[in-house]
Z-matrix of the N, CA and C atoms (Angstrom, degrees):
N
C 1 1.455
C 2 1.526 1 110.70
N 3 1.323 2 116.90 1 -43.59
C 4 1.458 3 120.82 2 -177.48
C 5 1.523 4 111.47 3 -63.90
N 6 1.340 5 117.55 4 -40.11
C 7 1.462 6 120.82 5 -179.26
C 8 1.521 7 111.02 6 -66.39
N 9 1.335 8 116.79 7 -44.75
C 10 1.468 9 120.70 8 179.46
C 11 1.519 10 109.66 9 -64.07
N 12 1.333 11 117.30 10 -41.14
C 13 1.458 12 121.05 11 178.67
C 14 1.512 13 112.73 12 -64.87
N 15 1.329 14 117.02 13 -42.31
C 16 1.467 15 120.88 14 179.86
C 17 1.522 16 110.98 15 -63.48
N 18 1.332 17 116.55 16 -34.83
C 19 1.463 18 119.80 17 177.70
C 20 1.527 19 110.37 18 -63.98
N 21 1.332 20 116.94 19 -39.36
C 22 1.462 21 121.29 20 178.08
C 23 1.512 22 113.01 21 -66.90
N 24 1.330 23 116.79 22 -20.85
C 25 1.470 24 121.32 23 177.55
C 26 1.528 25 112.23 24 -80.52
N 27 1.327 26 116.29 25 -4.07
C 28 1.458 27 119.65 26 179.85
C 29 1.508 28 113.72 27 101.73
N 30 1.329 29 118.23 28 5.63
C 31 1.459 30 120.74 29 179.04
C 32 1.532 31 109.77 30 -87.30
N 33 1.321 32 117.58 31 138.23
C 34 1.472 33 120.48 32 -178.28
C 35 1.528 34 112.29 33 -76.35
N 36 1.333 35 115.54 34 69.13
C 37 1.459 36 122.07 35 -178.39
C 38 1.532 37 107.89 36 -113.51
N 39 1.338 38 118.33 37 135.38
C 40 1.466 39 120.92 38 -176.14
C 41 1.533 40 112.49 39 -77.81
N 42 1.320 41 117.05 40 74.32
C 43 1.458 42 121.30 41 -179.27
C 44 1.519 43 112.59 42 -60.62
N 45 1.325 44 116.34 43 -38.72
C 46 1.463 45 120.68 44 -179.61
C 47 1.530 46 111.12 45 -62.72
N 48 1.316 47 116.51 46 -42.03
C 49 1.467 48 121.07 47 179.48
C 50 1.527 49 110.83 48 -62.31
N 51 1.325 50 117.07 49 -41.93
C 52 1.467 51 121.10 50 179.52
C 53 1.525 52 110.03 51 -65.66
N 54 1.336 53 117.28 52 -42.16
C 55 1.467 54 120.85 53 178.07
C 56 1.523 55 111.01 54 -60.31
N 57 1.323 56 116.97 55 -48.75
C 58 1.459 57 120.88 56 -178.93
C 59 1.525 58 110.89 57 -63.67
N 60 1.331 59 117.01 58 -41.49
C 61 1.472 60 120.02 59 179.12
C 62 1.531 61 110.92 60 -61.83
N 63 1.333 62 116.52 61 -42.55
C 64 1.470 63 119.92 62 178.90
C 65 1.527 64 110.49 63 -65.61
N 66 1.325 65 117.16 64 -38.74
C 67 1.465 66 121.13 65 179.76
C 68 1.527 67 110.88 66 -67.41
N 69 1.333 68 117.58 67 -41.02
C 70 1.466 69 120.90 68 177.38
C 71 1.528 70 109.83 69 -62.87
N 72 1.324 71 116.29 70 -42.71
C 73 1.472 72 121.00 71 178.05
C 74 1.533 73 109.93 72 -60.34
N 75 1.339 74 116.03 73 -43.84
C 76 1.466 75 120.07 74 179.27
C 77 1.526 76 111.05 75 -62.91
N 78 1.333 77 116.63 76 -39.59
C 79 1.456 78 120.77 77 -178.09
C 80 1.516 79 114.08 78 -73.96
N 81 1.308 80 118.04 79 -29.51
C 82 1.469 81 120.32 80 -176.66
C 83 1.519 82 113.05 81 -93.23
N 84 1.327 83 117.44 82 -31.32
C 85 1.467 84 119.30 83 -177.26
C 86 1.529 85 112.94 84 -104.70
N 87 1.332 86 116.82 85 -24.89
C 88 1.472 87 123.21 86 -175.72
C 89 1.528 88 111.66 87 59.40
N 90 1.329 89 115.84 88 23.25
C 91 1.460 90 120.68 89 175.96
C 92 1.525 91 111.79 90 -94.03
N 93 1.312 92 115.79 91 -5.05
C 94 1.465 93 121.94 92 -179.66
C 95 1.523 94 107.38 93 -131.79
N 96 1.313 95 117.22 94 131.51
C 97 1.461 96 121.46 95 -177.98
C 98 1.524 97 110.19 96 -78.39
N 99 1.346 98 117.40 97 126.05
C 100 1.469 99 121.14 98 -177.06
C 101 1.536 100 110.95 99 -65.15
N 102 1.326 101 116.66 100 -31.47
C 103 1.469 102 119.13 101 176.52
C 104 1.515 103 111.54 102 -62.01
N 105 1.331 104 115.62 103 -40.47
C 106 1.463 105 120.09 104 177.17
C 107 1.530 106 110.57 105 -64.90
N 108 1.342 107 117.33 106 -41.79
C 109 1.474 108 121.61 107 179.60
C 110 1.521 109 110.04 108 -59.77
N 111 1.330 110 116.89 109 -47.18
C 112 1.469 111 121.33 110 -178.47
C 113 1.526 112 110.45 111 -66.49
N 114 1.341 113 116.93 112 -43.63
C 115 1.469 114 120.09 113 179.75
C 116 1.525 115 111.34 114 -63.69
N 117 1.340 116 116.91 115 -43.55
C 118 1.470 117 120.27 116 179.83
C 119 1.514 118 111.12 117 -64.52
N 120 1.344 119 116.89 118 -40.45
C 121 1.460 120 120.26 119 178.88
C 122 1.529 121 111.06 120 -65.99
N 123 1.342 122 115.98 121 -42.55
C 124 1.472 123 120.03 122 179.15
C 125 1.520 124 110.86 123 -61.30
N 126 1.331 125 115.84 124 -46.33
C 127 1.470 126 120.55 125 -179.73
C 128 1.524 127 111.08 126 -65.69
N 129 1.337 128 116.04 127 -43.18
C 130 1.468 129 119.69 128 178.22
C 131 1.516 130 111.76 129 -61.61
N 132 1.334 131 116.50 130 -42.47
C 133 1.463 132 120.23 131 178.53
C 134 1.520 133 111.99 132 -62.21
N 135 1.335 134 116.45 133 -42.41
C 136 1.457 135 120.30 134 -179.74
C 137 1.525 136 111.46 135 -67.23
N 138 1.340 137 116.71 136 -44.39
C 139 1.476 138 119.94 137 179.15
C 140 1.535 139 110.39 138 -62.72
N 141 1.340 140 116.33 139 -43.48
C 142 1.465 141 120.11 140 177.80
C 143 1.515 142 112.16 141 -61.75
N 144 1.341 143 116.17 142 -41.92
C 145 1.465 144 120.09 143 178.62
C 146 1.523 145 111.51 144 -64.21
N 147 1.327 146 116.39 145 -40.86
C 148 1.469 147 119.24 146 177.57
C 149 1.528 148 110.93 147 -62.56
N 150 1.336 149 116.20 148 -39.99
C 151 1.466 150 119.75 149 176.62
C 152 1.520 151 111.90 150 -63.93
N 153 1.331 152 116.72 151 -43.67
C 154 1.465 153 120.57 152 177.57
C 155 1.515 154 111.70 153 -63.24
N 156 1.330 155 116.35 154 -41.30
C 157 1.468 156 121.60 155 177.95
C 158 1.531 157 110.06 156 -60.83
N 159 1.334 158 116.21 157 -44.72
C 160 1.463 159 120.61 158 179.91
C 161 1.533 160 110.86 159 -63.39
N 162 1.341 161 116.52 160 -44.28
C 163 1.476 162 119.53 161 178.66
C 164 1.526 163 111.03 162 -59.78
N 165 1.340 164 116.01 163 -44.82
C 166 1.463 165 119.43 164 179.26
C 167 1.510 166 112.25 165 -61.93
N 168 1.329 167 115.81 166 -42.41
C 169 1.464 168 120.10 167 -177.39
C 170 1.526 169 111.55 168 -72.67
N 171 1.335 170 117.22 169 -41.98
C 172 1.466 171 120.46 170 -174.37
C 173 1.536 172 113.29 171 -81.00
N 174 1.329 173 117.48 172 -34.08
C 175 1.465 174 120.11 173 -174.42
C 176 1.528 175 113.51 174 -119.06
N 177 1.334 176 116.46 175 -42.47
C 178 1.465 177 120.20 176 -172.27
C 179 1.510 178 114.18 177 -61.90
N 180 1.338 179 116.21 178 -42.17
C 181 1.466 180 120.40 179 -178.46
C 182 1.531 181 110.95 180 -59.35
N 183 1.318 182 115.68 181 -49.83
C 184 1.467 183 119.77 182 -177.48
C 185 1.532 184 111.73 183 -67.53
N 186 1.334 185 116.25 184 -37.17
C 187 1.468 186 119.26 185 177.57
C 188 1.520 187 111.05 186 -63.09
N 189 1.336 188 117.00 187 -41.25
C 190 1.471 189 119.50 188 178.40
C 191 1.524 190 111.61 189 -68.05
N 192 1.334 191 117.25 190 -38.09
C 193 1.467 192 119.26 191 176.97
C 194 1.527 193 110.98 192 -60.95
N 195 1.312 194 115.13 193 -39.73
C 196 1.471 195 119.02 194 -175.22
C 197 1.524 196 112.73 195 -82.90
N 198 1.336 197 117.10 196 -40.87
C 199 1.465 198 120.25 197 -172.36
C 200 1.528 199 113.88 198 -117.12
N 201 1.325 200 117.22 199 1.65
C 202 1.458 201 120.54 200 -177.22
C 203 1.516 202 114.24 201 -58.91
N 204 1.347 203 117.23 202 -27.94
C 205 1.465 204 119.46 203 -178.93
C 206 1.528 205 111.76 204 -62.82
N 207 1.344 206 116.89 205 -24.39
C 208 1.468 207 119.21 206 175.94
C 209 1.525 208 111.43 207 -68.36
N 210 1.326 209 116.37 208 -22.23
C 211 1.463 210 121.91 209 177.94
C 212 1.531 211 111.24 210 -103.44
N 213 1.338 212 116.11 211 13.55
C 214 1.477 213 122.79 212 -177.49
C 215 1.525 214 111.01 213 62.45
N 216 1.329 215 116.68 214 33.73
C 217 1.454 216 121.69 215 175.79
C 218 1.525 217 108.33 216 -109.60
N 219 1.330 218 115.45 217 91.20
C 220 1.452 219 119.08 218 178.06
C 221 1.536 220 109.38 219 -82.66
N 222 1.315 221 116.14 220 178.92
C 223 1.461 222 121.13 221 -175.79
C 224 1.524 223 111.76 222 -61.02
N 225 1.326 224 116.47 223 -36.56
C 226 1.460 225 120.61 224 179.54
C 227 1.529 226 111.24 225 -61.60
N 228 1.327 227 116.97 226 -43.64
C 229 1.470 228 120.76 227 179.43
C 230 1.529 229 110.99 228 -68.76
N 231 1.316 230 117.11 229 -35.72
C 232 1.462 231 119.89 230 177.28
C 233 1.523 232 110.59 231 -64.98
N 234 1.331 233 117.03 232 -38.52
C 235 1.464 234 120.53 233 177.60
C 236 1.523 235 111.09 234 -65.72
N 237 1.328 236 116.49 235 -40.29
C 238 1.467 237 119.99 236 177.52
C 239 1.533 238 109.68 237 -62.16
N 240 1.336 239 117.28 238 -42.52
C 241 1.460 240 120.84 239 177.73
C 242 1.519 241 111.43 240 -59.81
N 243 1.321 242 117.20 241 -44.66
C 244 1.458 243 121.11 242 179.12
C 245 1.522 244 110.95 243 -64.10
N 246 1.325 245 115.73 244 -41.69
C 247 1.461 246 120.74 245 -179.13
C 248 1.525 247 110.88 246 -64.44
N 249 1.337 248 117.69 247 -45.13
C 250 1.465 249 121.33 248 -179.97
C 251 1.527 250 110.87 249 -66.96
N 252 1.333 251 117.11 250 -36.98
C 253 1.465 252 119.26 251 178.20
C 254 1.526 253 110.73 252 -69.67
N 255 1.321 254 116.49 253 -33.09
C 256 1.459 255 120.47 254 177.31
C 257 1.530 256 109.88 255 -62.26
N 258 1.323 257 116.02 256 -38.33
C 259 1.465 258 120.70 257 -177.21
C 260 1.528 259 113.54 258 -86.61
N 261 1.327 260 117.41 259 -35.01
C 262 1.468 261 120.51 260 -172.28
C 263 1.529 262 113.98 261 -128.53
N 264 1.319 263 117.84 262 11.74
C 265 1.462 264 120.82 263 -175.85
C 266 1.518 265 113.97 264 -60.66
N 267 1.334 266 116.87 265 -35.64
C 268 1.459 267 120.21 266 179.85
C 269 1.518 268 112.11 267 -59.70
N 270 1.328 269 116.37 268 -39.76
C 271 1.467 270 120.87 269 178.77
C 272 1.527 271 110.52 270 -66.67
N 273 1.326 272 116.80 271 -41.54
C 274 1.466 273 120.73 272 -179.91
C 275 1.527 274 110.28 273 -61.95
N 276 1.330 275 116.60 274 -46.13
C 277 1.468 276 120.81 275 -178.55
C 278 1.527 277 110.37 276 -66.86
N 279 1.340 278 117.04 277 -44.34
C 280 1.465 279 120.01 278 -177.13
C 281 1.527 280 111.09 279 -64.87
N 282 1.334 281 117.29 280 -55.02
C 283 1.463 282 119.80 281 -176.08
C 284 1.530 283 111.70 282 -74.61
N 285 1.337 284 116.40 283 -23.63
C 286 1.460 285 119.92 284 177.92
C 287 1.512 286 113.16 285 -60.77
N 288 1.326 287 117.46 286 -28.42
C 289 1.459 288 121.43 287 179.18
C 290 1.527 289 111.55 288 -61.98
N 291 1.334 290 116.66 289 -26.20
C 292 1.469 291 120.76 290 -176.06
C 293 1.529 292 113.15 291 -94.72
N 294 1.336 293 117.42 292 -0.98
C 295 1.458 294 121.29 293 -177.39
C 296 1.524 295 107.88 294 -122.15
N 297 1.332 296 115.84 295 122.73
C 298 1.471 297 121.45 296 -169.63
C 299 1.528 298 113.05 297 -49.69
N 300 1.314 299 119.07 298 -53.94
C 301 1.461 300 121.40 299 -175.69
C 302 1.532 301 110.88 300 -64.56
N 303 1.326 302 116.39 301 -46.19
C 304 1.466 303 119.68 302 -179.02
C 305 1.521 304 112.05 303 -67.93
N 306 1.327 305 117.53 304 -31.83
C 307 1.461 306 121.01 305 179.58
C 308 1.527 307 110.41 306 -57.80
N 309 1.314 308 116.12 307 -33.94
C 310 1.459 309 120.87 308 -178.28
C 311 1.526 310 112.28 309 -76.66
N 312 1.344 311 117.90 310 -31.98
C 313 1.465 312 119.85 311 -170.38
C 314 1.525 313 115.82 312 -117.00
N 315 1.337 314 118.88 313 -9.42
C 316 1.469 315 120.51 314 -174.55
C 317 1.527 316 112.26 315 -59.40
N 318 1.324 317 117.60 316 -42.77
C 319 1.468 318 120.09 317 -177.85
C 320 1.528 319 111.23 318 -67.01
N 321 1.319 320 116.69 319 -40.48
C 322 1.471 321 120.29 320 178.46
C 323 1.523 322 110.19 321 -63.44
N 324 1.349 323 116.12 322 -43.96
C 325 1.468 324 120.10 323 178.02
C 326 1.526 325 111.21 324 -62.32
N 327 1.333 326 116.83 325 -38.35
C 328 1.467 327 120.27 326 177.84
C 329 1.523 328 110.57 327 -61.40
N 330 1.331 329 117.12 328 -41.51
C 331 1.462 330 120.47 329 178.43
C 332 1.516 331 112.64 330 -67.85
N 333 1.320 332 116.15 331 -44.32
C 334 1.471 333 120.31 332 178.91
C 335 1.518 334 110.68 333 -59.03
N 336 1.337 335 115.91 334 -40.85
C 337 1.461 336 120.75 335 -174.47
C 338 1.522 337 113.88 336 -92.66
N 339 1.347 338 116.03 337 18.03
C 340 1.466 339 123.06 338 171.68
C 341 1.516 340 113.88 339 57.18
N 342 1.333 341 116.91 340 38.55
C 343 1.463 342 119.47 341 174.57
C 344 1.525 343 108.23 342 -62.20
N 345 1.341 344 118.71 343 134.59
C 346 1.472 345 119.71 344 178.50
C 347 1.529 346 110.97 345 -57.00
N 348 1.309 347 116.59 346 134.54
C 349 1.468 348 122.01 347 -174.88
C 350 1.528 349 111.87 348 -57.00
N 351 1.333 350 116.87 349 -40.78
C 352 1.469 351 119.99 350 -178.37
C 353 1.521 352 110.83 351 -60.91
N 354 1.322 353 117.25 352 -45.95
C 355 1.473 354 121.40 353 179.05
C 356 1.531 355 110.74 354 -64.82
N 357 1.327 356 115.24 355 -40.10
C 358 1.463 357 119.39 356 178.53
C 359 1.525 358 110.57 357 -61.44
N 360 1.336 359 117.04 358 -45.72
C 361 1.466 360 120.61 359 -178.22
C 362 1.520 361 112.17 360 -61.63
N 363 1.330 362 117.21 361 -40.81
C 364 1.470 363 120.23 362 179.00
C 365 1.522 364 110.27 363 -62.69
N 366 1.335 365 116.78 364 -49.75
C 367 1.465 366 120.64 365 -178.46
C 368 1.524 367 111.43 366 -65.66
N 369 1.329 368 117.13 367 -43.72
C 370 1.469 369 120.99 368 -177.28
C 371 1.524 370 111.50 369 -67.81
N 372 1.321 371 117.76 370 -40.05
C 373 1.467 372 121.04 371 -178.72
C 374 1.525 373 110.96 372 -68.21
N 375 1.324 374 116.92 373 -50.10
C 376 1.472 375 119.43 374 -177.96
C 377 1.522 376 111.27 375 -63.54
N 378 1.326 377 117.00 376 -41.68
C 379 1.466 378 118.76 377 -178.69
C 380 1.525 379 111.44 378 -69.25
N 381 1.326 380 117.58 379 -36.79
C 382 1.461 381 120.81 380 -179.66
C 383 1.524 382 110.99 381 -65.86
N 384 1.326 383 117.02 382 -42.96
C 385 1.464 384 121.15 383 178.92
C 386 1.524 385 110.60 384 -66.17
N 387 1.333 386 116.99 385 -47.43
C 388 1.467 387 120.69 386 -177.93
C 389 1.527 388 111.41 387 -63.99
N 390 1.337 389 116.91 388 -45.05
C 391 1.468 390 121.56 389 179.61
C 392 1.525 391 110.63 390 -61.63
N 393 1.328 392 116.51 391 -45.34
C 394 1.467 393 120.56 392 -179.74
C 395 1.522 394 111.15 393 -63.69
N 396 1.330 395 116.92 394 -40.49
C 397 1.466 396 120.57 395 179.82
C 398 1.527 397 111.28 396 -67.14
N 399 1.320 398 117.52 397 -43.94
C 400 1.470 399 120.48 398 -178.49
C 401 1.527 400 110.88 399 -62.84
N 402 1.328 401 116.54 400 -52.52
C 403 1.463 402 119.02 401 -176.48
C 404 1.535 403 111.97 402 -76.60
N 405 1.330 404 117.29 403 -30.82
C 406 1.457 405 119.81 404 176.87
C 407 1.523 406 111.75 405 -67.58
N 408 1.328 407 116.53 406 -49.86
C 409 1.468 408 119.99 407 179.01
C 410 1.522 409 111.15 408 -68.04
N 411 1.345 410 115.97 409 -34.20
C 412 1.465 411 119.08 410 176.55
C 413 1.515 412 111.29 411 -60.48
N 414 1.319 413 116.94 412 -46.85
C 415 1.461 414 120.78 413 178.01
C 416 1.515 415 112.04 414 -65.74
N 417 1.324 416 116.09 415 -37.82
C 418 1.465 417 120.84 416 -178.12
C 419 1.529 418 111.81 417 -66.32
N 420 1.347 419 116.80 418 -47.44
C 421 1.464 420 120.55 419 -175.41
C 422 1.526 421 113.97 420 -88.38
N 423 1.330 422 116.56 421 -31.77
C 424 1.462 423 119.22 422 -177.31
C 425 1.522 424 112.56 423 -94.85
N 426 1.322 425 117.42 424 -16.43
C 427 1.465 426 120.26 425 -179.01
C 428 1.514 427 110.79 426 60.45
N 429 1.316 428 116.69 427 -134.18
C 430 1.470 429 121.88 428 -177.63
C 431 1.528 430 112.11 429 -64.70
N 432 1.342 431 117.62 430 -22.08
C 433 1.469 432 120.37 431 -179.95
C 434 1.523 433 111.76 432 -64.46
N 435 1.333 434 116.88 433 -20.76
C 436 1.458 435 119.95 434 -178.88
C 437 1.526 436 111.32 435 -61.49
N 438 1.334 437 117.73 436 -24.52
C 439 1.463 438 120.07 437 179.96
C 440 1.531 439 110.91 438 -64.22
N 441 1.337 440 116.91 439 -34.68
C 442 1.470 441 119.19 440 175.79
C 443 1.518 442 110.76 441 -65.57
N 444 1.338 443 114.17 442 -42.85
C 445 1.463 444 119.31 443 177.78
C 446 1.525 445 110.71 444 -60.58
N 447 1.343 446 116.33 445 -44.67
C 448 1.464 447 120.40 446 179.78
C 449 1.518 448 111.17 447 -61.87
N 450 1.322 449 116.58 448 -40.53
C 451 1.463 450 120.40 449 -179.88
C 452 1.519 451 110.87 450 -63.98
N 453 1.331 452 116.51 451 -47.21
C 454 1.471 453 120.71 452 179.19
C 455 1.523 454 110.36 453 -64.63
N 456 1.345 455 116.19 454 -45.39
C 457 1.467 456 120.08 455 179.73
C 458 1.525 457 110.49 456 -61.70
N 459 1.332 458 117.01 457 -37.86
C 460 1.464 459 120.32 458 178.30
C 461 1.518 460 112.63 459 -63.87
N 462 1.325 461 116.25 460 -41.12
C 463 1.472 462 120.35 461 178.51
C 464 1.523 463 110.15 462 -65.25
N 465 1.337 464 116.43 463 -45.98
C 466 1.468 465 120.76 464 -179.97
C 467 1.532 466 110.09 465 -62.89
N 468 1.330 467 116.65 466 -45.10
C 469 1.469 468 120.20 467 179.86
C 470 1.525 469 110.98 468 -64.01
N 471 1.332 470 116.94 469 -41.29
C 472 1.466 471 120.52 470 177.99
C 473 1.511 472 112.11 471 -61.46
N 474 1.341 473 116.02 472 -44.07
C 475 1.467 474 120.14 473 178.42
C 476 1.524 475 110.60 474 -63.94
N 477 1.338 476 116.25 475 -39.83
C 478 1.464 477 120.09 476 179.22
C 479 1.521 478 110.92 477 -64.35
N 480 1.342 479 116.77 478 -42.31
C 481 1.466 480 120.61 479 179.89
C 482 1.526 481 110.93 480 -62.91
N 483 1.330 482 116.49 481 -43.85
C 484 1.466 483 120.24 482 179.26
C 485 1.518 484 110.21 483 -62.69
N 486 1.335 485 116.96 484 -44.23
C 487 1.467 486 120.88 485 179.65
C 488 1.522 487 110.99 486 -61.10
N 489 1.333 488 116.33 487 -47.69
C 490 1.469 489 120.42 488 179.89
C 491 1.523 490 110.52 489 -63.46
N 492 1.332 491 117.23 490 -39.99
C 493 1.473 492 120.82 491 179.62
C 494 1.522 493 111.09 492 -62.38
N 495 1.335 494 117.37 493 -42.22
C 496 1.468 495 121.11 494 178.92
C 497 1.524 496 110.29 495 -65.17
N 498 1.341 497 116.72 496 -45.71
C 499 1.470 498 120.44 497 179.06
C 500 1.521 499 110.22 498 -61.57
N 501 1.335 500 116.49 499 -43.70
C 502 1.464 501 120.70 500 179.30
C 503 1.521 502 111.14 501 -63.05
N 504 1.321 503 117.16 502 -42.00
C 505 1.459 504 121.23 503 178.87
C 506 1.533 505 110.39 504 -60.29
N 507 1.331 506 116.09 505 -47.46
C 508 1.479 507 120.02 506 179.86
C 509 1.526 508 110.14 507 -62.51
N 510 1.329 509 116.24 508 -43.97
C 511 1.462 510 120.50 509 -179.74
C 512 1.526 511 110.99 510 -61.56
N 513 1.326 512 116.79 511 -46.94
C 514 1.465 513 120.47 512 -179.46
C 515 1.518 514 111.37 513 -64.38
N 516 1.315 515 116.06 514 -40.34
C 517 1.463 516 119.38 515 -179.43
C 518 1.525 517 111.61 516 -62.95
N 519 1.322 518 116.08 517 -39.85
C 520 1.472 519 120.39 518 -178.69
C 521 1.527 520 112.38 519 -77.43
N 522 1.332 521 117.13 520 -27.23
C 523 1.460 522 120.79 521 -173.70
C 524 1.526 523 113.41 522 -116.81
N 525 1.341 524 116.68 523 15.97
C 526 1.463 525 120.31 524 -172.28
C 527 1.523 526 113.05 525 -56.78
N 528 1.335 527 117.71 526 -46.89
C 529 1.469 528 120.38 527 -176.63
C 530 1.527 529 111.15 528 -61.78
N 531 1.336 530 116.48 529 -42.38
C 532 1.463 531 119.92 530 -179.92
C 533 1.528 532 110.50 531 -65.44
N 534 1.340 533 117.55 532 -46.29
C 535 1.466 534 121.18 533 -179.38
C 536 1.520 535 110.46 534 -65.21
N 537 1.328 536 116.22 535 -39.09
C 538 1.471 537 121.06 536 177.87
C 539 1.524 538 110.26 537 -61.29
N 540 1.356 539 116.62 538 -42.34
C 541 1.466 540 120.55 539 179.22
C 542 1.525 541 110.89 540 -66.63
N 543 1.336 542 117.16 541 -40.52
C 544 1.464 543 120.61 542 178.32
C 545 1.526 544 110.50 543 -64.36
N 546 1.338 545 116.38 544 -41.07
C 547 1.465 546 120.38 545 179.13
C 548 1.522 547 110.74 546 -64.50
N 549 1.324 548 116.51 547 -41.37
C 550 1.467 549 120.67 548 179.29
C 551 1.520 550 110.68 549 -64.96
N 552 1.336 551 116.13 550 -38.25
C 553 1.462 552 119.92 551 178.57
C 554 1.530 553 110.20 552 -66.46
N 555 1.329 554 116.04 553 -37.11
C 556 1.459 555 120.30 554 -179.18
C 557 1.539 556 111.66 555 -76.43
N 558 1.338 557 116.45 556 -34.11
C 559 1.476 558 121.62 557 179.58
C 560 1.530 559 108.85 558 -123.29
N 561 1.341 560 117.89 559 71.86
C 562 1.465 561 119.52 560 -177.18
C 563 1.528 562 112.50 561 -69.24
N 564 1.320 563 114.92 562 152.05
C 565 1.462 564 120.00 563 177.28
C 566 1.510 565 112.05 564 80.80
N 567 1.328 566 115.59 565 -168.26
C 568 1.460 567 121.19 566 -178.44
C 569 1.526 568 110.53 567 -83.08
N 570 1.324 569 115.56 568 144.32
C 571 1.463 570 120.25 569 172.52
C 572 1.523 571 107.94 570 -71.73
N 573 1.298 572 115.00 571 135.74
C 574 1.460 573 119.81 572 -177.12
C 575 1.531 574 110.11 573 -105.77
N 576 1.345 575 116.96 574 143.16
C 577 1.466 576 118.33 575 173.29
C 578 1.515 577 110.03 576 -63.78
N 579 1.314 578 116.15 577 149.29
C 580 1.464 579 120.46 578 179.60
C 581 1.527 580 110.86 579 -86.07
N 582 1.322 581 115.53 580 -27.13
C 583 1.468 582 120.02 581 -178.39
C 584 1.527 583 107.21 582 -137.20
N 585 1.273 584 116.20 583 159.04
C 586 1.462 585 119.92 584 178.50
C 587 1.530 586 109.23 585 -111.11
N 588 1.330 587 112.97 586 54.92
C 589 1.466 588 119.12 587 -179.00
C 590 1.512 589 111.96 588 -89.69
N 591 1.346 590 116.42 589 -18.11
C 592 1.466 591 119.58 590 -171.28
C 593 1.517 592 111.13 591 -101.89
């Protein structure tokens, strides 16, 4: 649970590997209940995601407002990010759980981009339970064979992420002015810091 939760906080910890190892142990020795493994992983993932969401909301937003220009993230781009997360954040959080890189940062990005907490909780809870069940039961029933499945699934997921990223890049490039105008209409004026810690 702790490893899966720490991964949701943005730490580069292999939560998936720990889940699969625990599930394989449960399946081969029967000294560990697979239901407990799945429940602990689901709870750990949700707690970690909530922590990442809080960090993004409490610190990330203000840090990007203050220092984002060093990363070429001006206020207009930050508004576009918030606008896109408002419309599609649930998909990012849900599918991000199944992709290693996004699993680490999706919750933080949701917090930075002011995703409504209720929507975040629905996406984070369902994805955490489903991900834990798939990989937990996979490790339990397939044992060591699950590593082949993980490898194939990782390649397919990686290819899908690259494809979606390219399509998104082309779409944004062609529609940037329109999306920028919609974001400005939705978030008029200057973005304000949430805290005065900096």
